[in-house]
C-alpha positions in Angstrom: 0.0 0.0 0.0 1.5 3.3 -1.1 0.2 6.9 -1.2 1.2 10.3 -2.6 -1.5 12.0 -0.6 -1.2 10.5 2.9 1.5 10.0 5.5 1.7 6.2 6.2 3.5 5.2 9.4 4.8 1.8 10.3 5.4 1.5 14.1 6.3 -2.0 15.1 3.3 -4.1 13.8 1.0 -1.1 13.7 0.4 0.7 10.4 -1.6 3.9 10.4 -2.5 6.8 8.0 -2.6 10.6 8.6 -3.5 13.7 6.5 -0.6 16.0 5.7 -2.7 19.2 6.1 -4.1 18.1 9.4 -0.6 17.3 10.6 0.3 20.9 9.9 -2.4 22.0 12.4 -0.8 22.0 15.8 -4.2 21.9 17.6 -5.2 18.3 16.7 -4.4 14.7 17.1 -5.7 12.4 14.4 -5.2 8.9 13.0 -6.8 6.5 10.5 -6.3 2.8 11.1 -5.4 0.0 8.8 -5.8 -3.7 9.3 -2.4 -4.0 10.9 -1.2 -3.9 14.5 -4.2 -5.2 16.4 -5.2 -8.3 18.3 -8.5 -9.4 16.6 -8.6 -12.7 14.8 -10.5 -14.2 11.9 -12.2 -12.1 9.3 -11.8 -9.0 11.5 -8.0 -9.4 11.9 -6.1 -7.8 13.2 -6.9 -4.1 13.8 -10.7 -4.1 14.0 -12.4 -1.1 15.7 -16.1 -2.3 15.6 -17.7 -4.0 18.6 -20.3 -5.5 16.3 -17.7 -7.2 14.0 -15.7 -9.0 16.8 -16.7 -11.8 19.1 -14.4 -10.3 21.8 -15.1 -6.9 23.2 -11.8 -7.0 25.0 -10.0 -7.3 21.7 -11.7 -4.2 20.3 -10.9 -2.2 23.5 -7.2 -3.3 23.2 -7.2 -2.3 19.5 -8.4 1.2 20.4 -5.7 1.4 23.1 -3.0 0.4 20.7 -4.2 2.8 18.0 -4.9 5.8 20.2 -1.6 5.5 22.1 0.3 6.0 18.8 -0.8 9.6 18.7 -1.4 10.4 22.3 -5.2 10.0 22.5 -6.7 8.6 25.7 -9.4 6.0 25.2 -11.5 7.5 28.0 -12.0 10.5 25.6 -13.5 8.4 22.7 -17.0 9.2 21.3 -18.5 6.7 18.9 -21.9 6.6 17.2 -24.1 3.9 15.5 -23.8 4.9 11.8 -26.7 4.3 9.5 -25.9 6.2 6.3 -27.8 9.3 7.4 -26.7 13.0 7.1 -27.3 13.5 10.9 -24.5 15.6 12.4 -24.5 16.3 16.1 -22.5 18.5 18.5 -20.8 16.7 21.4 -19.0 17.9 24.5 -17.1 16.6 27.5 -20.2 14.9 29.0 -20.2 12.5 26.0 -16.8 11.0 26.6 -17.0 7.2 26.5 -20.2 7.2 24.4 -20.2 4.1 22.2 -17.1 2.8 24.0 -18.0 2.2 27.6 -21.5 3.5 27.6 -24.4 3.4 25.1 -23.8 4.7 21.7 -25.6 7.5 19.8 -28.0 6.1 17.2 -28.5 7.1 13.6 -25.6 9.6 13.8 -23.0 9.8 10.9 -21.2 13.0 11.8 -20.0 14.7 15.0 -18.6 18.2 15.8 -16.9 19.6 18.9 -14.9 22.5 20.2 -13.9 20.8 23.4 -10.4 19.6 23.9 -9.8 15.9 24.8 -13.0 14.8 23.2 -12.0 12.2 20.5 -14.5 11.8 17.7 -14.6 8.4 16.0 -16.2 7.3 12.8 -15.9 3.9 11.2 -15.5 2.6 7.7 -15.1 -0.4 5.4 -15.3 1.2 1.9 -17.3 4.4 2.7 -15.6 7.8 2.6 -14.0 9.3 5.7 -14.2 13.0 6.2 -12.1 14.8 8.8 -12.4 18.6 9.5 -10.4 21.1 11.5 -10.9 24.8 11.9 -7.6 25.9 13.5 -8.8 29.5 13.9 -11.9 28.7 16.0 -10.5 25.4 17.3 -13.4 23.3 16.1 -13.1 19.7 14.7 -15.5 17.3 13.1 -15.7 13.9 11.3 -18.3 12.5 9.0 -19.0 9.1 7.5 -20.0 9.5 3.8 -21.1 6.4 1.9 -22.9 7.1 -1.4 -26.1 7.7 0.6 -24.5 10.1 2.9 -22.7 11.8 0.0 -25.9 12.5 -1.9 -27.6 13.6 1.3 -24.7 16.2 1.5 -23.3 15.1 4.9 -20.1 17.0 4.1 -22.1 20.2 3.5 -24.2 19.5 6.6 -21.0 19.2 8.7 -19.6 22.5 7.4 -22.9 24.2 8.2 -22.9 22.7 11.7 -19.4 24.2 12.3 -20.6 27.5 10.9 -23.9 27.7 12.8 -22.7 26.3 16.1 -19.2 27.9 16.3 -19.2 30.7 13.8 -16.5 29.0 11.7 -15.4 30.5 8.3 -15.4 27.7 5.7 -12.2 29.3 4.2 -10.4 28.4 7.4 -11.5 24.8 7.5 -9.0 22.0 6.7 -10.5 18.7 5.4 -9.1 15.3 4.8 -10.9 12.8 2.5 -9.6 9.4 3.6 -9.2 6.0 2.0 -12.4 4.6 0.4 -13.4 2.3 -2.4 -12.0 3.9 -5.5 -13.5 4.5 -8.9 -11.4 1.5 -10.1 -13.6 -0.9 -8.0 -16.9 0.9 -7.3 -19.5 -0.2 -9.8 -23.0 1.2 -9.3 -26.3 1.3 -11.2 -28.8 4.0 -12.3 -30.5 4.0 -8.9 -27.4 5.4 -7.4 -26.3 7.7 -10.2 -29.9 9.2 -10.5 -29.5 10.5 -6.9 -26.3 12.3 -7.9 -28.0 13.7 -11.1 -30.4 15.6 -8.7 -27.5 17.6 -7.4 -27.2 20.1 -10.3 -24.1 21.9 -8.9 -22.0 18.7 -9.3 -20.0 18.0 -12.5 -20.8 14.3 -12.9 -18.3 13.8 -15.7 -15.5 14.3 -13.2 -16.5 11.4 -11.0 -18.9 9.1 -13.0 -17.7 6.9 -15.9 -20.4 5.0 -17.9 -19.7 1.3 -18.8 -21.0 -0.7 -21.7 -23.0 -2.9 -19.4 -25.3 -0.1 -18.3 -23.5 0.4 -15.0 -21.2 3.2 -13.8 -17.9 3.5 -12.0 -18.2 6.1 -9.2 -15.5 8.2 -7.6 -16.8 9.1 -4.1 -13.7 11.1 -3.2 -14.2 13.5 -6.1 -18.0 13.8 -5.4 -17.3 14.7 -1.8 -14.5 17.1 -2.8 -17.0 19.0 -5.1 -19.6 19.1 -2.3 -17.0 20.5 0.1 -16.0 23.2 -2.4 -19.6 24.1 -3.0 -19.9 24.4 0.8 -17.2 27.1 0.8 -14.1 25.0 1.5 -10.9 26.3 -0.2 -9.8 23.5 -2.6 -6.2 24.2 -1.4 -7.3 23.1 2.1 -8.4 19.6 1.1 -6.3 16.5 1.2 -7.8 14.0 -1.2 -7.0 10.3 -0.8 -5.4 8.0 -3.4 -5.8 4.6 -1.7 -8.6 2.3 -2.7 -9.8 0.1 0.2 -11.0 -2.6 -2.2 -7.7 -2.9 -4.1 -5.9 -2.9 -0.8 -8.1 -5.3 1.2 -5.2 -7.0 2.7 -4.2 -3.7 4.3 -7.7 -2.1 4.8 -11.1 -3.5 5.7 -13.3 -3.6 2.6 -16.9 -4.7 2.6 -17.0 -5.2 -1.2 -13.8 -7.1 -1.5 -14.7 -9.6 1.3 -18.4 -9.9 0.8 -18.9 -8.4 4.3 -16.5 -10.7 6.1 -14.4 -7.9 7.6 -13.8 -5.6 10.5 -14.0 -1.8 10.6 -11.4 0.9 10.1 -11.6 4.0 12.3 -10.9 7.7 11.8 -10.2 9.5 15.2 -9.7 13.2 15.6 -9.3 15.2 18.9 -8.5 18.7 19.8 -5.4 19.1 21.9 -5.8 20.8 25.3 
């Protein structure tokens, strides 16, 4: 697995990914997992971050400990949600630490925003598009889970609007990372999917949709989300766009499509420093 867009770190058995533009922000910790460096076994091996994809809760807890310790995040700060491909984005604070980790999870939430230090926002993936946000001026962070449903529901735009409305963020100050997802090389979809994108008349479909002879299409979710973020006011120069396909790299990254659902989950974690 190689990348021209991300920083990939090998630390003992642990392999993890970071966004260069977020690394330049001194106010955040962040990390995106791979399959390597954890203790899970079977289909979810080895670094699985989903309690529903592992027969051992203890293994998942240990995986979070390993991953978080690599960048100085305390697991007591984690906030997880039950993602259901919505565009629901919520604001969280210090009272929510441990949600989804050691106390009940939020339901039907695919995006979270906070301005509180030491609150670590977690979203999970196995082909869908990870979005990480940081406004270093207002000191506000967010993360959103954007599968094709969340993408056409404009969860990226909803997240930016939440940052603006709740914390008076200026979109021009916001840094965004678009993480590893299933690439256009592997993501074949039908008219039911593409018709939803056609409804968004501000998008240039020719930049991220390629028609095939069999009546299907190859879809680039990274470019679709990039266009949505730019439409939301994000400066294109402030976006890191990924170049790693989860399906092509299913030995390194959990991929639902490559494994027919026999997989664990990756995680994106972002936290404001104190």
